[in-house]
N, C-alpha and C positions, 0 to 999 in steps of 0.2 A: 560537487565532486563526488566520484563514486569511491566507495570504501573497499578495498580488496584484502582478501585475507591470504596470508602465506604461512607456510611451515617449513622449519629448517630440517635438512636431511641428516645433519649430525646430532643435534641435541633435541629434536622433535618440539622445539619452541614454536607456538603458534601465535602469530601476531597480525595486526590488521594495519593497513597504510591508507591514507586518504590520498588518492592521486589523481591527477589530470588524465584525460583519455590520451593526451599526447606525450605523457611521461613514460620513459622506459620501465619495464617491470623491475621490482627489486631483484637484486642478485645475491645478497649477502645478509645473514641474520645479524640483527641488531645487538644480540646477546652474546654470540661466540664467533661471529664471522664467517660461518660455514655457509655453504650453497643452500638456497631456498627454491621451493617450487610454490606456484600460485594455485590456491585451493579453489574448488567450485562450490560455493555456498549459496544459501537461499538469500533472496534480498528481500529486504523489508521496504514497505512503502506506506504512505499515509495519505488519506483522502483529505483535501483541504477545501474549503469554502462550502457553500450551501450545497449545490449539487442535487441530483436526485434524492439521495437519502435525506438531506437536511430539508427537502421541499416537501415532506410528508410520508415518506414511504413507510409503511408499518403501522400508520394511524388511520382510525376509521373516522369517517366524517360522515355526519348525518346528512341525507338528502334535504335539499331546501324544501320548506313548507310549500304547498299547493296555495296560491293566493285565495281561490276559491273553496277551500276546505276539503280538497280531494274529489271533488265531483265532476272533474274535467274528463271527457271520453279520450281514452289513450294515455291518460296521466299514469306514471308508474305508483303513485300513492293512492289511486282510485281503486285498486284491487285488493 
């Protein structure tokens, strides 16, 4: 469920509510009962699972050794 941020127009109380997409927006402040407006705020996210970063991004891997000791024509390790 998304987390929405609201601010009271009467007492300037800022609060967050976890609501379903289908829920109606909040209309009153839990502190004073005054009218509220929904704020636009940055959303947080987290990357879960292995993914591209967990699979070796940012790590250096040594090239595999040439079985013939680097004497193959066209082999990157020959030059």
